[in-house]
N, C-alpha and C positions, 0 to 999 in steps of 0.2 A: 557324317557330322549332322547333328540336328539343326533345324532352322534357328532354334534359340541360341545354341552355341555360336553359330555363324553370326547372328545379330550382335551378340556380346563381343565377339572378336572385332567386328567392324566398328562398334562404338568405342571400344578401348583404343583402337588404332587412331580413330579420329581425334580423341581427346588426350592422347599420350603426350602431346607437345604443350599442353596447357600447364601453367604454373600458378598456384594460388599462394605462393610464399610471399613474405615481405620483400620489398625492393632491397637490392644490395648494390654496392659500388663495384664489385669485382675487386681484383687485387690493385691496391693503391698504396702510396706512401703518405704518412702524416707529415705535413710540412710546418704546421703551426698548432700550438695548443694555447688557448687563452682562457684561464679561469675568470669567472665574472660573478659579481653579486649585484642583483638588481635592487631597485629602491625598496622592495618589500623584504629584502634580506635573503632571498632565495639564491642558493648557489648553483651554478651550472658551469659547463665549459663549452667553448666553441672550438671545434677541431677543423682544420683545413687540410684537404687532401691535394695531391699533385695533379688531379684531373677532375673535370666535371663528368663524373661517371654515373650518377644517379640523381634523380629529382631535379635535374637541370641546375645543380649547384655543386660547389666543392666545400661549402661550410655547413657543418652539422653540429647538433646540440646534444650534450650529455647532461641530463638532469640528475644532480646529486641526491635529490629527495626520493627518487624512485628506487625500488629494490634493484641492486646490482649496479647502480650508477657510479659509485666510487670504485668498484671493481673494474668497470669498463674504462674509467678514467686512468686507473693505474696501468691497465694493459696498453692504452694509447700512449702513455708516457714512456713505457718500456720500449714500444715500437719506435717512437721518435728518437729516443736516446741511442738505440741500437741500429737505427736506420733500417728497420725490417719492414717488409710489406704487410699489410693487413687487408682484411675484407670487412667492410662495415655493413651490418644489416640494419635496416631502418624499421621504424615502427609499422605495425600492420595497418594503422589508420591511413597510411599513405604519405605521399609527398606534399610538402607545403613550400618547396623551394628552399631559399636561404634559411638555415636553422632547423631543418627537418630533424626530428629526434632520433637518436640512436637506440636500437634495441640490443645489439651485441656487437662485439668486435672480436674477430679471430686473428690471432698473430700467425704470420707465415714464416717459413724458413727462408 
């Protein structure tokens, strides 16, 4: 094996555990959904999960004005009604604690 191949293998093994994805809650249950309209008339929903699994909070925000916001909201409602677990992916810009924005929600079996 050449020195270049060995170097690449060593580097890839060192960085294989790094993750550059957006933060996620892991598998949680939705316990509360609260649609809200603020003073400016902007609609959003606050969802509450059954554990503080990401961003040091269990309260997350779905912005209806963003692309996919209403679809995320409908998935959350389906999960709440069916008592199904979900994985909540948060925005790439990172955690802000209470009300961190939701990027996607995946419904689990």
